[in-house]
C-alpha positions as CSV (number, residue, x, y, z in Angstrom):
1,M,3.3,29.3,35.2
2,M,1.7,29.9,31.9
3,K,4.9,29.2,30.1
4,K,5.2,25.8,31.7
5,K,1.7,24.9,30.7
6,L,2.2,25.9,27.1
7,L,5.5,24.0,27.0
8,G,3.8,20.9,28.4
9,M,1.0,21.2,25.9
10,Y,3.6,21.6,23.1
11,I,5.5,18.5,24.2
12,K,2.3,16.4,24.4
13,M,1.3,17.4,20.9
14,M,4.7,17.0,19.3
15,H,5.7,13.7,20.8
16,P,3.3,11.5,18.6
17,V,4.4,13.4,15.5
18,K,8.1,12.7,16.1
19,N,7.4,9.0,16.8
20,E,7.1,7.6,13.2
21,K,7.9,4.0,13.9
22,G,4.2,3.1,14.1
23,A,3.3,4.9,10.9
24,Q,6.2,3.2,9.1
25,S,5.1,-0.2,10.3
26,L,1.6,0.4,9.0
27,E,3.0,1.4,5.6
28,W,5.0,-1.8,5.3
29,L,1.9,-3.8,6.4
30,G,-0.1,-2.1,3.7
31,L,2.5,-2.8,1.1
32,A,2.6,-6.5,2.1
33,A,-1.2,-6.8,2.0
34,L,-1.2,-5.2,-1.5
35,L,1.5,-7.5,-2.7
36,I,-0.4,-10.6,-1.4
37,L,-3.6,-9.3,-3.1
38,V,-1.9,-8.8,-6.4
39,L,-0.2,-12.2,-6.3
40,G,-3.5,-13.9,-5.4
41,L,-5.2,-12.2,-8.3
42,I,-2.5,-13.3,-10.7
43,S,-2.5,-16.9,-9.4
44,Q,-6.3,-17.0,-9.9
45,A,-6.0,-15.7,-13.4
46,V,-3.3,-18.2,-14.3
47,S,-5.1,-21.2,-12.7
48,N,-8.4,-20.5,-14.6
49,E,-6.7,-20.1,-17.9
50,E,-5.2,-22.9,-20.0
51,E,-2.9,-20.4,-21.8
52,S,0.7,-19.6,-21.0
53,I,1.5,-17.0,-18.4
54,G,2.9,-14.7,-21.1
55,K,-0.5,-14.5,-22.8
56,V,-2.3,-13.9,-19.5
57,I,0.0,-11.0,-18.6
58,Q,-0.3,-9.6,-22.1
59,K,-4.1,-9.6,-21.8
60,I,-3.9,-7.9,-18.4
61,I,-1.7,-5.2,-19.8
62,Q,-4.0,-4.7,-22.8
63,K,-7.0,-4.3,-20.5
64,I,-5.2,-1.8,-18.3
65,T,-4.1,0.3,-21.3
66,K,-7.7,0.3,-22.6
67,M,-8.9,1.5,-19.2
68,V,-6.2,4.2,-18.9
69,G,-6.4,5.2,-22.5
70,D,-3.9,5.1,-25.4
């Protein structure tokens, strides 16, 4: 009797862990949201600047390297 209850509890606890489809979907949604955010930021930076895209990207990289450190 006790063995059946323990086995039932084990199955109830392990079933959500083995079902990773939901977690994988959330990861892909998070990646898509991050990509959309980055593209939105780049498009805003380009639309406000009258310089070429290369100069804008170069400035972004320079600012990131200053924040991270040389």
